[in-house]
C-alpha positions in Angstrom: 260.7 -37.2 133.2 259.0 -33.8 133.5 255.6 -33.4 133.8 255.5 -30.6 130.9 258.2 -33.6 128.9 255.5 -36.1 129.5 252.7 -33.4 128.3 254.8 -33.1 125.2 254.9 -36.5 124.7 251.3 -37.6 125.1 251.1 -34.9 122.4 253.4 -36.7 120.0 251.5 -40.0 120.4 248.5 -38.6 120.5 249.7 -36.8 116.8 251.3 -40.0 115.7 248.2 -42.4 116.6 245.8 -40.4 114.2 248.4 -40.2 111.5 246.6 -43.0 108.8 247.7 -46.8 109.4 249.7 -48.2 106.6 247.8 -51.7 107.9 245.4 -52.5 110.5 245.4 -56.4 111.8 242.7 -57.2 114.1 241.5 -60.6 115.5 238.2 -61.1 114.2 235.7 -60.1 116.7 237.9 -56.9 118.0 236.1 -53.8 117.6 238.1 -50.9 118.8 239.5 -48.1 116.8 242.3 -45.3 117.7 240.6 -42.0 117.6 242.3 -38.9 115.8 243.4 -36.2 117.3 240.5 -34.3 116.2 237.9 -36.5 117.7 239.9 -36.6 120.8 240.1 -33.0 121.4 236.2 -32.6 120.4 235.2 -35.2 123.2 237.4 -33.4 125.9 235.4 -30.1 125.1 232.5 -31.8 125.7 233.5 -33.0 128.4 233.4 -36.9 127.8 236.9 -37.5 128.5 239.4 -36.7 131.2 242.0 -34.5 130.4 245.8 -35.5 129.8 246.6 -33.3 133.1 244.1 -35.7 134.9 245.7 -38.9 133.4 249.3 -38.6 134.1 248.2 -37.8 137.4 246.2 -41.0 138.0 249.1 -42.7 136.1 251.6 -41.1 138.3 249.5 -41.5 141.6 249.3 -45.5 140.8 253.3 -45.7 139.7 255.4 -42.9 141.0 258.3 -42.5 139.3 257.5 -43.7 136.0 258.4 -43.1 132.6 255.5 -42.6 130.0 256.1 -44.8 126.7 253.2 -44.4 125.1 249.4 -43.2 125.7 246.7 -44.2 122.8 243.2 -42.5 123.0 240.3 -46.1 121.8 237.1 -46.7 121.6 235.7 -50.1 122.0 232.0 -50.9 121.7 231.1 -47.0 122.8 233.3 -46.8 126.0 236.6 -44.6 125.3 239.3 -46.1 126.4 242.8 -44.4 127.1 245.7 -47.2 126.6 248.8 -46.4 128.3 252.4 -47.8 128.5 255.1 -47.0 130.7 258.0 -48.0 132.7 258.5 -48.5 136.2 261.5 -47.0 138.5 262.5 -50.6 138.5 262.5 -51.1 134.3 259.5 -52.8 134.2 256.8 -52.1 131.2 253.3 -51.8 132.3 250.2 -51.5 130.3 247.3 -50.1 132.0 243.6 -49.4 129.9 241.9 -45.8 132.1 238.2 -45.1 131.6 238.4 -42.2 129.7 235.2 -41.0 130.9 235.3 -42.1 134.3 239.3 -42.1 135.3 238.7 -45.7 136.6 241.8 -48.0 135.9 240.5 -51.5 133.9 243.7 -52.8 133.8 247.4 -53.1 135.0 249.4 -55.4 134.0 253.2 -56.2 133.1 253.0 -55.7 129.7 254.8 -58.7 127.4 
């Protein structure tokens, strides 16, 4: 998938993630919340989170020739985290959690 298609896909995922959920079921004690498109833009403009271009570069470096499936920006215990789901060139679906402020990869595992 080309970089422009990836960016367009991410923009659509962020838009869809910003829509109000019909039902949210979180396990007790989980405090993560999805951020709206407006919140994400404000955080980016303030320099509090890395850009989508930087995020895509990190993902492409870690998993070359992968296909982006979904990106969400969440806040969990005052930490902003990008959750990225992708399919590797071998067809394996992986889930990554990336610190949205530093770009550090916090988790990279096969999705169930």
